[in-house]
Residue, then its C-alpha position, 0 to 999 in steps of 0.5 A: m500500500n502506497i500512502k502519500t505523505s499528505t495522508f500520513a499528515l492527515l492521519f497523525g494530525i487527527a490522532y494527535l488532535a484527538a489525543g489532545l482533546m481527550g487530554l482536556i477531559p478530566a474523566l479520562l485522566v487517572p491520577p498518577p501513581a505514587d512512584a511517578p516522577p514529580t512535575t512542577f506543572t501539575l495542572m491536569y496532570g494524570y495518566l490519559l486512559g491510564l497509560f500515557p502521562v500528560n498535563l496541560l502543557h503536554t495536551l497543548v503540544h498534542l493539539v498543536i501537532g494535530a492542527w499542524g498535521i491537518s494543515a499539512w494535509s490541506g496544503r497550507a503547510n508542507s507535509t514533508h516538512y511536517a513529517r521530518s519535523l515530527a521525526v526529529l521532535y518525537g525522536v528527541l522526546a523519546v530519548m529525553g523520556i529514557i534519561p531520568t533527569l530529563n523524563t519530565a522535560f525539566g519538570m514541565i511535561p511528563l515524558h516517561g512511561s508509555d510515552v517513550m514508546l509512543h514517541a519512538v514509534t511516531a518518530g520512526i513512522a514520521a522518519y519513513f514518510g519524511w525521508r523516503q523517495p516516492a515511487t512515482k513523481e507527483r503530477r505537478h512535477m511531471v514534464y508534459d511538454r516534449r520540448q522540455s523532455m529534450a527528446p532528439v528529433g530523430r527519435e520523434r520522427r522514428f515514432g511518427l511524431a511531427d518535427r517540432r522545428e517545422g511549423f504547425g501541421g507536420m512535414s516539410p515539402a523538401 
Protein backbone atom coordinates (compact mmCIF):
# COMPACT_ATOMS: atom_id res chain seq x y z
CA MET A 1 0.00 0.00 0.00
CA ASN A 2 1.46 3.33 -1.06
CA ILE A 3 0.39 6.10 1.32
CA LYS A 4 1.23 9.67 0.40
CA THR A 5 2.97 11.94 2.89
CA SER A 6 -0.09 14.18 2.97
CA THR A 7 -2.24 11.20 4.02
CA PHE A 8 0.27 10.45 6.78
CA ALA A 9 -0.06 14.08 7.92
CA LEU A 10 -3.85 13.77 8.00
CA LEU A 11 -3.86 10.50 9.96
CA PHE A 12 -1.32 11.64 12.53
CA GLY A 13 -2.91 15.08 12.70
CA ILE A 14 -6.27 13.53 13.57
CA ALA A 15 -4.67 11.12 16.06
CA TYR A 16 -2.75 13.81 17.92
CA LEU A 17 -5.67 16.24 17.79
CA ALA A 18 -7.88 13.52 19.31
CA ALA A 19 -5.24 12.77 21.97
CA GLY A 20 -5.07 16.48 22.79
CA LEU A 21 -8.83 16.79 23.06
CA MET A 22 -9.02 13.67 25.24
CA GLY A 23 -6.34 15.15 27.50
CA LEU A 24 -8.69 18.06 28.21
CA ILE A 25 -11.40 15.74 29.59
CA PRO A 26 -10.75 15.15 33.31
CA ALA A 27 -12.82 11.93 33.31
CA LEU A 28 -10.23 10.28 31.02
CA LEU A 29 -7.31 11.12 33.34
CA VAL A 30 -6.25 8.70 36.06
CA PRO A 31 -4.29 10.20 38.97
CA PRO A 32 -0.56 9.49 38.69
CA PRO A 33 0.85 6.68 40.85
CA ALA A 34 3.00 7.48 43.86
CA ASP A 35 6.20 6.40 42.12
CA ALA A 36 5.66 8.67 39.09
CA PRO A 37 8.35 11.32 38.56
CA PRO A 38 7.22 14.64 40.05
CA THR A 39 6.48 17.63 37.85
CA THR A 40 6.37 21.29 38.83
CA PHE A 41 3.48 22.00 36.40
CA THR A 42 0.67 19.85 37.81
CA LEU A 43 -2.39 21.37 36.14
CA MET A 44 -4.43 18.43 34.75
CA TYR A 45 -1.55 16.05 35.50
CA GLY A 46 -2.58 12.42 35.17
CA TYR A 47 -2.40 9.34 33.01
CA LEU A 48 -4.55 9.55 29.87
CA LEU A 49 -6.62 6.35 29.68
CA GLY A 50 -4.41 5.06 32.49
CA LEU A 51 -1.42 4.67 30.12
CA PHE A 52 0.12 7.95 28.98
CA PRO A 53 1.29 10.62 31.45
CA VAL A 54 0.03 14.05 30.39
CA ASN A 55 -0.55 17.50 31.82
CA LEU A 56 -2.00 20.66 30.31
CA LEU A 57 1.24 21.62 28.51
CA HIS A 58 1.59 18.11 27.05
CA THR A 59 -2.03 18.28 25.89
CA LEU A 60 -1.44 21.66 24.25
CA VAL A 61 1.58 20.23 22.38
CA HIS A 62 -0.64 17.41 21.11
CA LEU A 63 -3.25 19.91 19.93
CA VAL A 64 -0.64 21.99 18.08
CA ILE A 65 0.92 18.90 16.44
CA GLY A 66 -2.55 17.69 15.41
CA ALA A 67 -3.58 21.05 13.95
CA TRP A 68 -0.25 21.28 12.10
CA GLY A 69 -0.84 17.81 10.61
CA ILE A 70 -4.27 18.72 9.32
CA SER A 71 -2.83 21.96 7.96
CA ALA A 72 -0.10 19.98 6.18
CA TRP A 73 -2.69 17.66 4.69
CA SER A 74 -4.77 20.55 3.36
CA GLY A 75 -1.75 22.13 1.66
CA ARG A 76 -1.33 25.14 3.95
CA ALA A 77 1.91 23.62 5.25
CA ASN A 78 4.39 21.24 3.61
CA SER A 79 3.62 17.63 4.57
CA THR A 80 7.23 16.52 4.07
CA HIS A 81 8.48 19.22 6.43
CA TYR A 82 5.78 18.16 8.88
CA ALA A 83 6.92 14.53 8.78
CA ARG A 84 10.60 15.43 9.11
CA SER A 85 9.97 17.84 11.97
CA LEU A 86 7.80 15.28 13.73
CA ALA A 87 10.54 12.66 13.36
CA VAL A 88 13.16 14.92 14.91
CA LEU A 89 10.91 16.31 17.65
CA TYR A 90 9.49 12.99 18.79
CA GLY A 91 12.88 11.29 18.46
CA VAL A 92 14.32 13.85 20.88
CA LEU A 93 11.33 13.45 23.21
CA ALA A 94 11.72 9.64 23.19
CA VAL A 95 15.38 9.94 24.16
CA MET A 96 14.52 12.52 26.82
CA GLY A 97 11.94 10.13 28.28
CA ILE A 98 14.63 7.47 28.78
CA ILE A 99 17.02 9.76 30.69
CA PRO A 100 15.91 10.03 34.35
CA THR A 101 16.84 13.70 34.77
CA LEU A 102 15.05 14.74 31.57
CA ASN A 103 11.98 12.48 31.69
CA THR A 104 9.81 15.38 32.85
CA ALA A 105 11.29 17.98 30.47
CA PHE A 106 12.76 19.95 33.37
CA GLY A 107 9.64 19.45 35.46
CA MET A 108 7.23 20.88 32.90
CA ILE A 109 5.98 18.00 30.69
CA PRO A 110 5.90 14.31 31.69
CA LEU A 111 7.66 12.19 29.04
CA HIS A 112 8.11 8.87 30.87
CA GLY A 113 6.34 5.52 30.86
CA SER A 114 4.32 4.58 27.79
CA ASP A 115 5.01 7.97 26.22
CA VAL A 116 8.55 6.86 25.39
CA MET A 117 7.33 4.01 23.18
CA LEU A 118 4.59 6.15 21.61
CA HIS A 119 7.08 8.91 20.81
CA ALA A 120 9.63 6.45 19.40
CA VAL A 121 7.04 4.79 17.13
CA THR A 122 5.79 8.20 15.98
CA ALA A 123 9.37 9.30 15.23
CA GLY A 124 10.09 6.12 13.26
CA ILE A 125 6.96 6.32 11.12
CA ALA A 126 7.41 10.06 10.55
CA ALA A 127 11.05 9.50 9.53
CA TYR A 128 9.94 6.93 6.97
CA PHE A 129 7.44 9.32 5.40
CA GLY A 130 9.71 12.34 5.73
CA TRP A 131 12.79 10.92 4.03
CA ARG A 132 11.51 8.20 1.71
CA GLN A 133 11.75 8.51 -2.03
CA PRO A 134 8.28 8.41 -3.57
CA ALA A 135 7.68 5.60 -6.05
CA THR A 136 6.31 7.97 -8.65
CA LYS A 137 6.71 11.66 -9.12
CA GLU A 138 3.84 13.91 -8.26
CA ARG A 139 1.83 15.04 -11.25
CA ARG A 140 2.75 18.65 -10.73
CA HIS A 141 6.43 17.79 -11.24
CA MET A 142 5.98 15.64 -14.38
CA VAL A 143 7.11 17.02 -17.73
CA TYR A 144 4.30 17.07 -20.28
CA ASP A 145 5.80 19.26 -22.99
CA ARG A 146 8.05 17.34 -25.40
CA ARG A 147 10.29 20.37 -25.73
CA GLN A 148 11.12 20.15 -22.04
CA SER A 149 11.91 16.44 -22.16
CA MET A 150 14.82 17.08 -24.60
CA ALA A 151 13.88 14.18 -26.90
CA PRO A 152 16.05 14.19 -30.04
CA VAL A 153 14.33 14.99 -33.31
CA GLY A 154 15.36 11.69 -34.91
CA ARG A 155 13.65 9.73 -32.18
CA GLU A 156 10.49 11.78 -32.67
CA ARG A 157 10.48 11.05 -36.44
CA ARG A 158 11.04 7.35 -35.81
CA PHE A 159 7.87 7.22 -33.75
CA GLY A 160 5.86 9.19 -36.33
CA LEU A 161 5.79 12.47 -34.46
CA ALA A 162 5.96 15.75 -36.34
CA ASP A 163 9.23 17.67 -36.30
CA ARG A 164 8.83 20.48 -33.81
CA ARG A 165 11.22 22.72 -35.78
CA GLU A 166 8.73 22.90 -38.60
CA GLY A 167 5.62 24.96 -38.42
CA PHE A 168 2.28 23.77 -37.23
CA GLY A 169 0.95 20.83 -39.19
CA GLY A 170 3.71 18.39 -39.89
CA MET A 171 6.24 17.50 -42.60
CA SER A 172 8.06 19.99 -44.81
CA PRO A 173 7.78 19.73 -48.64
CA ALA A 174 11.56 19.38 -49.09
